[in-house]
Each structure stands twice: as structure tokens, then as C-alpha cells.
C-alpha positions in Angstrom: -26.4 -62.1 -49.1 -22.6 -60.4 -48.8 -21.6 -57.5 -50.7 -19.0 -59.0 -52.6 -21.8 -62.0 -53.8 -24.3 -58.7 -54.4 -21.9 -57.1 -57.1 -20.8 -60.1 -58.9 -24.6 -61.0 -59.3 -25.3 -57.2 -60.7 -27.4 -57.3 -57.5 -28.4 -53.0 -56.6 -26.8 -51.5 -53.9 -26.5 -48.1 -53.8 -23.7 -45.8 -51.6 -22.6 -42.2 -51.3 -19.2 -39.9 -51.5 -17.4 -39.0 -48.2 -15.0 -35.3 -48.4 -15.7 -34.0 -45.0 -13.5 -35.5 -42.5 -15.9 -34.6 -39.4 -16.6 -38.5 -38.1 -20.5 -37.2 -37.4 -21.0 -36.6 -40.7 -20.2 -40.3 -41.7 -22.2 -41.3 -38.8 -24.9 -39.7 -40.6 -24.5 -41.0 -43.8 -24.3 -44.3 -42.7 -27.4 -44.3 -40.9 -28.6 -43.2 -43.7 -29.6 -45.8 -45.4 -27.2 -45.6 -47.8 -25.2 -50.1 -47.8 -21.4 -49.0 -48.7 -19.5 -45.5 -48.1 -16.8 -44.9 -50.6 -14.0 -42.2 -48.4 -12.0 -40.1 -51.4 -9.0 -39.9 -50.7 -7.9 -38.4 -54.4 -9.9 -34.8 -54.4 -10.4 -34.4 -51.0 -7.5 -33.0 -47.7 -7.8 -35.8 -46.0 -5.3 -37.3 -43.5 -4.3 -41.1 -43.5 -5.4 -40.2 -39.9 -8.5 -38.9 -40.7 -9.3 -41.8 -42.7 -8.9 -43.9 -40.5 -11.2 -42.5 -38.5 -14.0 -43.0 -41.3 -13.9 -46.3 -41.5 -14.0 -47.4 -38.1 -17.4 -45.0 -38.0 -18.3 -46.2 -41.2 -17.6 -49.9 -40.4 -19.3 -49.7 -36.2 -22.6 -48.5 -37.9 -22.5 -52.0 -39.9 -21.9 -50.1 -43.7 -18.9 -51.1 -46.1 -16.2 -49.0 -46.3 -14.9 -48.5 -49.3 -12.0 -45.8 -50.1 -11.1 -44.4 -53.1 -7.4 -44.0 -53.3 -5.4 -41.7 -55.0 -4.1 -43.2 -57.5 -3.1 -46.6 -59.0 -0.5 -46.8 -56.3 0.5 -50.1 -54.1 1.6 -47.9 -51.2 -2.3 -45.6 -51.1 -3.6 -49.4 -51.5 -2.3 -50.6 -48.7 -2.7 -48.1 -46.2 -6.2 -48.5 -47.0 -6.5 -51.7 -46.5 -4.8 -51.9 -43.4 -6.9 -48.8 -42.1 -10.1 -51.7 -42.3 -11.3 -50.8 -45.9 -12.8 -53.6 -46.8 -11.7 -52.2 -50.5 -11.1 -50.1 -52.7 -11.9 -48.1 -55.3 -8.9 -47.4 -58.4 -8.4 -44.2 -60.2 -7.6 -44.0 -63.8 -7.1 -47.6 -64.7 -6.9 -47.9 -68.5 -5.5 -51.1 -69.4 -6.2 -54.8 -68.4 -2.8 -54.7 -67.1 -3.5 -52.2 -64.5 -6.7 -53.2 -63.7 -4.3 -56.7 -62.2 -1.3 -54.6 -60.9 -4.7 -53.1 -58.7 -5.9 -56.9 -57.9 -2.3 -57.1 -56.9 -2.2 -54.3 -54.5 -5.3 -55.4 -52.8 -4.6 -59.6 -52.0 -1.3 -61.1 -49.8 0.7 -63.7 -51.8 0.4 -65.7 -53.4 -2.5 -64.4 -54.9 -1.2 -60.6 -54.8 1.9 -58.5 -53.9 0.8 -56.4 -50.5 3.1 -56.3 -48.2 1.9 -57.4 -45.2 2.0 -55.2 -41.7 0.2 -55.5 -38.5 -2.8 -53.1 -38.0 -6.3 -52.1 -37.6 -7.5 -54.4 -40.5 -5.3 -57.3 -38.8 -6.4 -56.4 -34.8 -3.7 -54.8 -34.6 -1.6 -58.3 -34.4 -4.4 -60.4 -33.0 -6.6 -61.7 -36.3 -3.9 -61.6 -39.1 -4.8 -65.7 -39.6 -8.3 -63.6 -40.1 -8.2 -61.8 -42.4 -5.5 -63.2 -44.3 -8.6 -65.4 -45.3 -11.0 -62.3 -45.4 -8.1 -60.9 -47.8 -8.9 -63.3 -50.1 -12.3 -64.0 -50.2 -13.7 -61.2 -49.3 -11.9 -58.1 -50.2 -13.2 -55.7 -53.2 -11.8 -54.2 -55.6 -13.2 -51.3 -58.0 -12.1 -49.5 -61.2 -12.3 -46.5 -62.5 -13.7 -46.3 -65.9 -12.8 -41.9 -66.6 -11.0 -41.8 -69.6 -11.5 -42.6 -73.3 -8.5 -45.0 -73.7 -10.6 -47.4 -70.7 -13.4 -47.6 -72.9 -11.3 -48.8 -75.7 -10.0 -51.4 -74.1 -12.7 -52.3 -70.9 -13.9 -55.7 -72.0 -10.3 -56.9 -71.2 -10.2 -54.7 -67.9 -13.7 -55.8 -66.6 -11.9 -59.8 -68.0 -9.2 -59.4 -65.2 -9.6 -62.0 -62.5 -10.2 -60.3 -58.9 -11.6 -57.2 -60.1 -15.4 -56.9 -59.0 -16.7 -54.5 -60.2 -16.2 -50.9 -61.7 -17.5 -47.1 -62.0 -17.4 -44.6 -64.3 -16.1 -41.3 -63.1 -18.0 -38.8 -65.5 -16.3 -35.7 -64.6 -13.1 -37.3 -66.5 -14.3 -38.9 -68.8 -15.8 -36.1 -70.5 -12.4 -34.0 -69.4 -10.5 -37.4 -71.1 -13.1 -35.9 -75.1 -11.6 -32.2 -74.4 -15.1 -31.1 -72.8 -14.7 -31.9 -69.5 -19.0 -31.5 -67.6 -21.0 -31.8 -71.1 -22.8 -34.5 -70.2 -25.5 -34.1 -72.8 -22.4 -33.7 -75.7 -23.1 -36.5 -78.8 -19.3 -37.5 -78.1 -20.4 -38.5 -74.4 -23.9 -40.5 -75.1 -21.7 -42.0 -77.4 -18.8 -43.1 -75.5 -22.4 -44.6 -72.5 -23.7 -46.3 -75.3 -20.2 -48.3 -76.5 -20.0 -49.0 -72.6 -23.6 -50.1 -72.0 -23.1 -52.9 -74.5 -19.4 -54.2 -73.1 -20.5 -54.3 -69.7 -23.7 -56.3 -70.4 -22.0 -59.1 -71.4 -20.2 -59.2 -68.4 -20.4 -60.7 -64.4 -19.8 -57.5 -63.3 -21.4 -54.9 -61.6 -21.3 -51.2 -63.5 -21.1 -48.9 -61.3 -21.6 -44.4 -62.0 -21.3 -41.8 -59.8 -24.5 -40.0 -60.0 -22.3 -36.7 -58.6 -26.0 -34.9 -58.0 -28.0 -35.2 -55.2 -31.5 -35.4 -57.8 -33.0 -39.0 -57.6 -34.0 -38.9 -60.7 -30.7 -39.5 -62.5 -30.3 -42.6 -60.2 -33.3 -44.0 -61.3 -32.3 -43.7 -64.5 -29.2 -44.9 -64.5 -30.7 -47.8 -62.8 -32.4 -48.5 -65.8 -29.6 -47.9 -68.0 -28.4 -51.2 -66.3 -26.3 -49.9 -64.0 -26.0 -51.4 -59.8 -23.1 -49.9 -58.0 -24.0 -46.9 -57.8 -22.7 -43.9 -56.0 -25.2 -41.4 -55.4 -24.4 -37.8 -54.1 -21.9 -35.8 -51.9 -21.4 -35.2 -48.2 -20.9 -32.2 -49.1 -23.6 -31.5 -51.6 -26.2 -33.1 -50.1 -25.5 -30.5 -46.9 -25.6 -27.5 -49.5 -28.7 -28.3 -51.5 -30.4 -28.7 -48.6 -29.8 -24.9 -46.7 -29.7 -24.0 -50.4 -33.9 -25.6 -50.9 -34.6 -24.8 -48.1 -33.7 -20.7 -48.0 -34.3 -20.6 -51.8 -38.4 -21.0 -50.1 -38.1 -18.2 -47.3 -36.5 -16.1 -49.4 -39.6 -16.4 -51.5 -42.0 -15.4 -49.5 
């Protein structure tokens, strides 16, 4: 079963987040067993060249490369897709109209309005026809739900044709309520309950970024019905492992 079909059928997929530019880190993460990896072009200092190199490494490892673009912007999305990303994660999508825009920036006409160019994704000019068909059928569009306005419009957003999944951005969502990072606050818990009720009836994968490297939190989200799970971040896996080892050594 291909990745897009898994999303449609709400099959569990676990990926992670990349912010470090070194291709070796991407290769290590890709060979760790993740099904997909998202390259963060919103909150990292990665350049377009570095992003394309990470996409190449992930792709060659047989893992699905996604790019979290910096904004719902036609140019940023086009560049990510032309570099060879299998799809994009689009931040701060708050309305159905914004979701439609994201889809249109990924798809070529007549389904969308993405500009046509020849780069890595199109085989540097040798594979455009096959790629054009692939984009229409297999490209991935994930919208980020990370504002209370998006939660209030969630059913409409998830009804947009071409949206394959959504993923909760917990920090920005809490920030939109004026309580950044306070995930135990009743207001956040009430919003999450509202969101769960909205996505249960939709044929679309519900996603959540468990930023922590604590696997128990991933298991909790799976039990809540989330199936598109981002687990951890490259630098947190590195830092948490180092800190845990040193803590044990310093106790001896």
C-alpha cells in the first residue's frame, strides 16, 4: 500500500522532523525505521540547497520526504516540490479557502495552478510526463492546524478535495489561546476534544507532532485516534540521548 493510500485509510504512519542540515543526520534518521521525514523550512535555518540535499538522501533511503514549508506560499511550495519532495506540510491553514490554495500550489493545471519547471523532481527535464501524472495522483498535501480559528473551521478544511491529512501544531495552537506550551490547561484539553470529534467522521488522517522523544506520548496519541504521527525532532533525539547517558554517569 502506498503512502497516500495509507493516509486515506487512516493507517498508522510514524515520521519525524529534521532541522539539522547535515545529510548524515537525515540518513541516520531515514535508516532508523521512520516511514516519512519532514524537513523543517519554517523554524530552521536550512537553505533551499540544503533542503534539496536532505530530500535526495531521504528519497534514496526509500523513505517519504516531506517539506514543512515556511508559509502557504506558491513559490515556497513550488520550490519544495520541484526539489523532489513527495509532498508538503503547510503551516497555519485556518480556512477552507487557504486549504484550497495549498492544494492548488502543489498541483499542475487544470487541477491546480503550480508553475511548470524542470528540476530534480522532473528528472532534470527527462521525466516530466511521468512526473505530471504522479503529481496528480500521488502528491501529498498536509495542512497544519495550529490556531483556534482553524479548529473552529476544521470540518470545512478537512472537506477540501486534495487535502490528504492534517497535523496539529501544539505549541502554536496553545499560543493562539494565549497560553503557549501549557498543554495541561483545561482550554487546550477542551480544544483537543473538539478536534477529535470533528475528524472522527472524515476519511482523512489526523496528525499530531509529539515533539518530545517520550514514546509513551506517541502511544497516547495513537489511542486518541491520531494516525499521522511526527515523533520527536533530530536535535532532541541527539540531545536527550546525550543528557540521559551523562546523567547516569554522573550518578556513579
